[in-house]
DSSP file (Angstrom, degrees, kcal/mol; ACC not computed):
  #  RESIDUE AA STRUCTURE BP1 BP2  ACC     N-H-->O    O-->H-N    N-H-->O    O-->H-N    TCO  KAPPA ALPHA  PHI   PSI    X-CA   Y-CA   Z-CA
    1    1 A M              0   0    0      0, 0.0     2,-0.4     0, 0.0     0, 0.0   0.000 360.0 360.0 360.0 139.8   38.5  -15.9  -20.0
    2    2 A T        -     0   0    0      2,-0.0     2,-0.4     0, 0.0     0, 0.0  -0.868 360.0-173.8-103.9 137.6   36.3  -13.8  -22.3
    3    3 A L        -     0   0    0     -2,-0.4     2,-0.5     2,-0.0     0, 0.0  -0.997  13.2-151.1-133.6 133.8   32.6  -13.3  -21.4
    4    4 A T        -     0   0    0     -2,-0.4     2,-0.4     2,-0.0    -2,-0.0  -0.911  15.9-173.0-106.0 129.8   29.9  -11.6  -23.4
    5    5 A V        -     0   0    0     -2,-0.5     2,-0.5     2,-0.0    -2,-0.0  -0.979  15.5-144.7-125.1 131.9   27.2   -9.9  -21.5
    6    6 A R        -     0   0    0     -2,-0.4     2,-0.4     6,-0.0    -2,-0.0  -0.841  21.2-172.9 -94.7 128.5   24.0   -8.4  -23.0
    7    7 A L        -     0   0    0     -2,-0.5    -2,-0.0     2,-0.0     0, 0.0  -0.911  27.7-112.1-118.7 146.5   22.8   -5.2  -21.3
    8    8 A D     >  -     0   0    0     -2,-0.4     4,-2.6     1,-0.1     3,-0.3  -0.416  40.5-104.5 -70.2 157.5   19.6   -3.3  -21.9
    9    9 A P  H  > S+     0   0    0      0, 0.0     4,-2.4     0, 0.0     5,-0.2   0.837 119.0  52.9 -55.9 -37.3   20.2    0.1  -23.4
   10   10 A T  H  > S+     0   0    0      2,-0.2     4,-2.2     1,-0.2     5,-0.1   0.932 112.5  43.6 -65.4 -44.9   19.6    2.0  -20.2
   11   11 A L  H  > S+     0   0    0     -3,-0.3     4,-2.5     2,-0.2    -1,-0.2   0.886 112.7  52.8 -67.3 -38.9   22.1   -0.1  -18.3
   12   12 A A  H  X S+     0   0    0     -4,-2.6     4,-2.5     2,-0.2    -2,-0.2   0.911 110.3  47.9 -62.9 -42.3   24.6    0.1  -21.1
   13   13 A T  H  X S+     0   0    0     -4,-2.4     4,-2.6    -5,-0.2    -2,-0.2   0.914 111.4  50.3 -64.2 -43.2   24.4    3.9  -21.2
   14   14 A A  H  X S+     0   0    0     -4,-2.2     4,-2.5     1,-0.2    -2,-0.2   0.905 111.3  49.0 -62.0 -41.0   24.8    4.1  -17.4
   15   15 A L  H  X S+     0   0    0     -4,-2.5     4,-2.7     2,-0.2     5,-0.2   0.924 110.7  50.3 -64.1 -44.4   27.9    1.9  -17.6
   16   16 A D  H  X S+     0   0    0     -4,-2.5     4,-2.3     1,-0.2    -2,-0.2   0.930 112.8  46.2 -58.2 -46.5   29.3    4.0  -20.4
   17   17 A R  H  X S+     0   0    0     -4,-2.6     4,-2.5     2,-0.2    -2,-0.2   0.908 112.5  50.1 -65.2 -42.0   28.8    7.2  -18.4
   18   18 A Y  H  X S+     0   0    0     -4,-2.5     4,-2.4     2,-0.2     6,-0.3   0.939 112.1  47.2 -61.8 -46.7   30.2    5.7  -15.2
   19   19 A C  H  X>S+     0   0    0     -4,-2.7     4,-1.9     1,-0.2     5,-0.7   0.890 113.3  48.5 -64.1 -39.4   33.4    4.5  -17.0
   20   20 A A  H  <5S+     0   0    0     -4,-2.3    -1,-0.2    -5,-0.2    -2,-0.2   0.903 114.1  46.5 -66.3 -40.2   33.9    7.8  -18.8
   21   21 A A  H  <5S+     0   0    0     -4,-2.5    -2,-0.2    -5,-0.2    -1,-0.2   0.851 122.9  33.0 -71.5 -34.7   33.4    9.7  -15.5
   22   22 A T  H  <5S-     0   0    0     -4,-2.4    -2,-0.2    -5,-0.2    -1,-0.2   0.607 100.4-125.1 -99.9 -13.3   35.7    7.5  -13.4
   23   23 A G  T  <5 +     0   0    0     -4,-1.9     2,-0.2     1,-0.3    -3,-0.2   0.716  65.8 131.5  76.1  19.8   38.3    6.5  -16.0
   24   24 A T      < -     0   0    0     -5,-0.7    -1,-0.3    -6,-0.3     2,-0.2  -0.640  57.9-110.7-101.0 163.3   37.8    2.8  -15.4
   25   25 A T     >  -     0   0    0     -2,-0.2     4,-2.1     1,-0.1     5,-0.2  -0.560  19.3-122.0 -89.6 157.3   37.2    0.2  -18.1
   26   26 A K  H  > S+     0   0    0      1,-0.2     4,-2.6     2,-0.2     5,-0.2   0.891 114.6  56.6 -60.9 -39.2   33.9   -1.7  -18.6
   27   27 A S  H  > S+     0   0    0      1,-0.2     4,-2.6     2,-0.2    -1,-0.2   0.914 106.6  48.2 -59.9 -44.1   35.8   -4.9  -18.0
   28   28 A H  H  > S+     0   0    0      2,-0.2     4,-2.6     1,-0.2     5,-0.2   0.919 111.3  49.8 -64.7 -43.1   37.0   -3.7  -14.6
   29   29 A V  H  X S+     0   0    0     -4,-2.1     4,-2.3     1,-0.2    -2,-0.2   0.916 113.3  46.5 -61.9 -43.1   33.5   -2.6  -13.5
   30   30 A V  H  X S+     0   0    0     -4,-2.6     4,-2.7     2,-0.2     5,-0.2   0.914 112.0  50.8 -67.1 -42.5   32.0   -5.9  -14.5
   31   31 A Q  H  X S+     0   0    0     -4,-2.6     4,-2.4    -5,-0.2    -2,-0.2   0.935 113.3  45.1 -59.4 -46.9   34.8   -7.9  -12.8
   32   32 A E  H  X S+     0   0    0     -4,-2.6     4,-2.5     1,-0.2    -1,-0.2   0.888 113.3  50.8 -64.9 -39.2   34.3   -5.9   -9.5
   33   33 A S  H  X S+     0   0    0     -4,-2.3     4,-2.3    -5,-0.2    -2,-0.2   0.915 111.3  46.7 -66.4 -43.0   30.6   -6.2   -9.7
   34   34 A V  H  X S+     0   0    0     -4,-2.7     4,-2.6     2,-0.2     5,-0.2   0.917 112.7  50.4 -65.3 -42.5   30.7  -10.0  -10.2
   35   35 A A  H  X S+     0   0    0     -4,-2.4     4,-2.2    -5,-0.2    -2,-0.2   0.933 112.1  46.9 -61.1 -45.9   33.2  -10.4   -7.4
   36   36 A A  H  X S+     0   0    0     -4,-2.5     4,-2.4     1,-0.2    -1,-0.2   0.892 112.4  50.9 -63.3 -39.6   31.0   -8.3   -5.0
   37   37 A Y  H  X S+     0   0    0     -4,-2.3     4,-2.4     1,-0.2    -2,-0.2   0.930 111.0  47.4 -63.5 -45.7   27.9  -10.3   -6.1
   38   38 A L  H  X S+     0   0    0     -4,-2.6     4,-1.3     2,-0.2    -2,-0.2   0.871 111.9  50.5 -66.3 -36.8   29.6  -13.6   -5.5
   39   39 A I  H  X S+     0   0    0     -4,-2.2     4,-0.6    -5,-0.2     3,-0.3   0.941 114.0  43.8 -65.7 -46.5   30.8  -12.5   -2.1
   40   40 A S  H >< S+     0   0    0     -4,-2.4     3,-0.6     1,-0.2    -2,-0.2   0.851 111.9  54.1 -68.7 -32.4   27.4  -11.3   -0.9
   41   41 A A  H 3< S+     0   0    0     -4,-2.4    -1,-0.2     1,-0.2    -2,-0.2   0.778 105.2  54.2 -71.5 -25.3   25.7  -14.4   -2.4
   42   42 A S  H 3< S+     0   0    0     -4,-1.3    -1,-0.2    -3,-0.3    -2,-0.2   0.616  89.4  93.9 -84.7 -11.4   28.1  -16.6   -0.3
   43   43 A Q  S << S-     0   0    0     -4,-0.6     2,-0.1    -3,-0.6     3,-0.1  -0.583  90.4-103.7 -78.0 141.3   27.2  -14.9    2.9
   44   44 A P        -     0   0    0      0, 0.0     2,-0.1     0, 0.0    -1,-0.1  -0.424  41.8-111.3 -64.1 138.2   24.4  -16.5    4.9
   45   45 A A        -     0   0    0     -4,-0.1     3,-0.1    -2,-0.1    -4,-0.0  -0.421  29.2-111.6 -71.1 143.3   21.2  -14.6    4.5
   46   46 A A        -     0   0    0      1,-0.1     3,-0.1    -2,-0.1    -1,-0.1  -0.465  46.6 -89.2 -69.1 146.2   19.9  -12.7    7.6
   47   47 A P    >   -     0   0    0      0, 0.0     3,-2.4     0, 0.0     4,-0.3  -0.249  54.2 -91.1 -56.8 144.6   16.7  -14.2    9.0
   48   48 A R  T 3  S+     0   0    0      1,-0.3    -3,-0.0     2,-0.1     0, 0.0  -0.347 114.6  19.2 -60.1 132.0   13.6  -12.7    7.4
   49   49 A G  T 3> S+     0   0    0     -3,-0.1     4,-2.3    -2,-0.1    -1,-0.3   0.430  86.1 121.1  88.2  -0.6   12.4   -9.7    9.4
   50   50 A A  H <> S+     0   0    0     -3,-2.4     4,-1.0     1,-0.2    -2,-0.1   0.896  75.7  48.9 -64.7 -38.5   15.8   -9.3   11.1
   51   51 A Q  H >4 S+     0   0    0     -4,-0.3     3,-0.5     1,-0.2     4,-0.5   0.921 112.6  47.0 -66.1 -43.3   16.2   -5.7    9.8
   52   52 A E  H >4 S+     0   0    0      1,-0.2     3,-1.2     2,-0.2    -2,-0.2   0.866 106.4  59.4 -66.5 -34.5   12.7   -4.8   10.9
   53   53 A A  H 3< S+     0   0    0     -4,-2.3    -1,-0.2     1,-0.3    -2,-0.2   0.786 100.0  56.9 -65.3 -26.3   13.3   -6.3   14.3
   54   54 A S  T << S+     0   0    0     -4,-1.0    -1,-0.3    -3,-0.5    -2,-0.2   0.635  93.2  83.3 -81.1 -12.1   16.2   -4.0   15.0
   55   55 A L  S <  S-     0   0    0     -3,-1.2     2,-0.1    -4,-0.5     0, 0.0  -0.694  89.5-108.8 -90.2 143.3   14.0   -0.9   14.4
   56   56 A P        -     0   0    0      0, 0.0    -2,-0.1     0, 0.0    -1,-0.1  -0.401  35.5-111.5 -69.5 147.2   11.9    0.4   17.3
   57   57 A S     >  -     0   0    0      1,-0.1     4,-2.6    -4,-0.1     5,-0.2  -0.325  26.9-109.4 -71.3 160.0    8.2   -0.1   17.0
   58   58 A P  H  > S+     0   0    0      0, 0.0     4,-2.2     0, 0.0     5,-0.1   0.871 120.6  52.8 -57.8 -36.7    6.0    3.0   16.5
   59   59 A A  H  > S+     0   0    0      2,-0.2     4,-2.2     1,-0.2     5,-0.2   0.936 109.8  46.9 -65.3 -45.7    4.7    2.6   20.1
   60   60 A F  H  > S+     0   0    0      1,-0.2     4,-2.7     2,-0.2    -1,-0.2   0.923 111.9  51.4 -60.3 -43.8    8.2    2.5   21.6
   61   61 A Q  H  X S+     0   0    0     -4,-2.6     4,-2.7     1,-0.2    -1,-0.2   0.883 108.2  52.0 -62.3 -38.8    9.1    5.5   19.5
   62   62 A A  H  X S+     0   0    0     -4,-2.2     4,-1.6     2,-0.2    -1,-0.2   0.921 111.7  46.1 -63.6 -43.7    6.1    7.4   20.8
   63   63 A F  H  <>S+     0   0    0     -4,-2.2     5,-2.9     2,-0.2     6,-0.4   0.901 112.9  50.2 -65.0 -40.1    7.0    6.7   24.4
   64   64 A A  H ><5S+     0   0    0     -4,-2.7     3,-1.6     1,-0.2     5,-0.2   0.919 108.7  51.7 -63.9 -43.1   10.6    7.7   23.7
   65   65 A D  H 3<5S+     0   0    0     -4,-2.7    -1,-0.2     1,-0.3    -2,-0.2   0.832 108.1  52.7 -62.1 -32.2    9.5   11.0   22.1
   66   66 A A  T 3<5S-     0   0    0     -4,-1.6    -1,-0.3    -5,-0.2    -2,-0.2   0.467 118.5-114.1 -81.9  -1.0    7.4   11.7   25.2
   67   67 A G  T < 5S+     0   0    0     -3,-1.6    -3,-0.2    -4,-0.2    -2,-0.1   0.759  82.7 121.9  76.8  24.5   10.5   11.1   27.4
   68   68 A L      < +     0   0    0     -5,-2.9     2,-0.5    -6,-0.2    -4,-0.2   0.273  44.2  91.7-105.7  10.9    8.9    8.0   29.0
   69   69 A V  S    S+     0   0    0     -6,-0.4     2,-0.2    -5,-0.2    -9,-0.0  -0.916  79.2  17.6-108.4 130.7   11.6    5.5   28.1
   70   70 A G  S    S-     0   0    0     -2,-0.5     2,-0.1     2,-0.0     0, 0.0  -0.646 106.9 -14.1 111.9-169.4   14.5    4.9   30.5
   71   71 A A        -     0   0    0     -2,-0.2     2,-0.5     1,-0.0    -2,-0.1  -0.429  59.5-155.2 -71.0 141.7   15.0    5.6   34.1
   72   72 A V        -     0   0    0     -2,-0.1     2,-0.8    -4,-0.1    -2,-0.0  -0.978   8.7-146.6-121.9 127.9   12.6    8.0   35.8
   73   73 A D        -     0   0    0     -2,-0.5    -2,-0.0     1,-0.1     0, 0.0  -0.843  13.9-174.8 -91.8 111.3   13.4   10.0   38.8
   74   74 A L    >   -     0   0    0     -2,-0.8     3,-0.5     1,-0.3     4,-0.3   0.219  38.6-121.6 -93.0  14.9   10.1   10.3   40.7
   75   75 A G  G >   -     0   0    0      1,-0.2     3,-0.5     2,-0.2    -1,-0.3  -0.386  63.4 -21.4  83.0-160.0   11.6   12.6   43.3
   76   76 A P  G 3  S+     0   0    0      0, 0.0    -1,-0.2     0, 0.0    -2,-0.1   0.826 133.3  58.4 -59.4 -34.7   11.7   12.1   47.1
   77   77 A A  G <  S-     0   0    0     -3,-0.5    -2,-0.2     1,-0.1     3,-0.1   0.911  80.3-169.4 -63.4 -39.7    8.9    9.5   47.1
   78   78 A G    <   +     0   0    0     -3,-0.5     2,-0.3    -4,-0.3    -3,-0.1   0.635  29.7 147.9  63.3  14.0   10.9    7.4   44.7
   79   79 A S        -     0   0    0     -5,-0.3    -1,-0.2     1,-0.1    -2,-0.1  -0.604  35.4-172.3 -85.9 140.4    7.9    5.1   44.1
   80   80 A A        +     0   0    0     -2,-0.3    -1,-0.1    -3,-0.1    -2,-0.0  -0.076  39.0 137.1-117.7  31.8    7.4    3.5   40.8
   81   81 A D  S  > S-     0   0    0      1,-0.1     4,-2.4     4,-0.0     5,-0.2  -0.251  72.2 -96.1 -73.2 170.4    3.9    2.2   41.6
   82   82 A K  H  > S+     0   0    0      1,-0.2     4,-2.6     2,-0.2     5,-0.2   0.863 122.8  51.8 -57.5 -41.3    1.2    2.4   39.0
   83   83 A A  H  > S+     0   0    0      2,-0.2     4,-2.2     1,-0.2    -1,-0.2   0.902 110.7  47.8 -64.6 -41.6   -0.3    5.6   40.4
   84   84 A A  H  > S+     0   0    0     -3,-0.2     4,-2.1     2,-0.2    -2,-0.2   0.907 113.7  46.8 -67.4 -41.5    3.1    7.4   40.4
   85   85 A V  H  X S+     0   0    0     -4,-2.4     4,-2.6     2,-0.2    -2,-0.2   0.915 111.3  52.2 -65.9 -42.0    3.8    6.4   36.9
   86   86 A R  H  X S+     0   0    0     -4,-2.6     4,-2.7    -5,-0.2    -2,-0.2   0.905 109.5  49.6 -60.1 -42.2    0.3    7.4   35.7
   87   87 A A  H  X S+     0   0    0     -4,-2.2     4,-2.0     2,-0.2    -1,-0.2   0.898 110.6  50.2 -63.7 -40.3    0.8   10.8   37.3
   88   88 A R  H  X S+     0   0    0     -4,-2.1     4,-1.2     2,-0.2    -2,-0.2   0.918 112.3  46.8 -64.2 -43.6    4.2   11.2   35.5
   89   89 A V  H  X S+     0   0    0     -4,-2.6     4,-2.5     1,-0.2     3,-0.4   0.926 110.7  52.4 -63.9 -45.0    2.7   10.2   32.2
   90   90 A T  H  < S+     0   0    0     -4,-2.7    -1,-0.2     1,-0.3    -2,-0.2   0.873 108.1  51.7 -60.3 -37.6   -0.3   12.5   32.6
   91   91 A A  H  < S+     0   0    0     -4,-2.0    -1,-0.3     1,-0.2    -2,-0.2   0.804 114.8  43.0 -68.6 -28.4    2.1   15.4   33.4
   92   92 A R  H  < S+     0   0    0     -4,-1.2    -2,-0.2    -3,-0.4    -1,-0.2   0.808  97.0  80.9 -87.8 -31.9    4.1   14.7   30.2
   93   93 A V  S  < S-     0   0    0     -4,-2.5     5,-0.1    -5,-0.1   -27,-0.0  -0.609  90.6-108.2 -81.5 131.5    1.2   14.1   27.8
   94   94 A P    >>  -     0   0    0      0, 0.0     4,-1.8     0, 0.0     3,-0.7  -0.218  23.7-118.6 -57.8 147.6   -0.3   17.3   26.4
   95   95 A A  H 3> S+     0   0    0      1,-0.3     4,-2.4     2,-0.2     5,-0.2   0.821 112.9  61.0 -57.1 -33.2   -3.8   18.0   27.7
   96   96 A Q  H 3> S+     0   0    0      1,-0.2     4,-1.5     2,-0.2    -1,-0.3   0.901 104.4  47.4 -63.9 -40.8   -5.2   17.8   24.1
   97   97 A A  H <> S+     0   0    0     -3,-0.7     4,-1.1     1,-0.2    -1,-0.2   0.885 111.0  52.1 -67.9 -37.7   -4.1   14.2   23.8
   98   98 A Q  H  X S+     0   0    0     -4,-1.8     4,-1.3     1,-0.2     3,-0.4   0.898 105.3  55.5 -63.4 -40.4   -5.6   13.4   27.2
   99   99 A A  H  < S+     0   0    0     -4,-2.4     3,-0.2     1,-0.2    -1,-0.2   0.862 104.6  53.4 -62.4 -35.9   -8.9   15.0   26.1
  100  100 A R  H  < S+     0   0    0     -4,-1.5    -1,-0.2     1,-0.2    -2,-0.2   0.825 110.5  47.3 -68.2 -29.9   -9.1   12.6   23.1
  101  101 A R  H  < S+     0   0    0     -4,-1.1    -1,-0.2    -3,-0.4    -2,-0.2   0.679  91.2  93.0 -85.3 -17.7   -8.6    9.6   25.4
  102  102 A T  S  < S-     0   0    0     -4,-1.3     2,-0.1    -3,-0.2    -4,-0.0  -0.651  79.4-126.5 -81.5 122.3  -11.3   10.7   27.9
  103  103 A P              0   0    0      0, 0.0    -2,-0.1     0, 0.0    -1,-0.1  -0.382 360.0 360.0 -67.8 145.4  -14.7    9.2   27.1
  104  104 A T              0   0    0     -2,-0.1    -2,-0.0     0, 0.0     0, 0.0   0.402 360.0 360.0-104.5 360.0  -17.6   11.7   26.8
């Protein structure tokens, strides 16, 4: 089958350069591109926001950077009550950040 495709000048130039650099024909590049497009178009689309959901939130990232995500060894007391966790966080957070949070 013969197919005629109109390309804007920028895309046509890019195609020419790619074919010259790789030694492939324009026909082959277009065939491969159409095949890849049809394969991806036939795949079910991921739910909207699925990519963003897999990324950690800024709050989670801040806690992770402070070393507060994961198991915490609280020493011999081994308590994970609110006071012990608060003390651990206070020890990890720089004094400057604490000063900003303290009301004047």
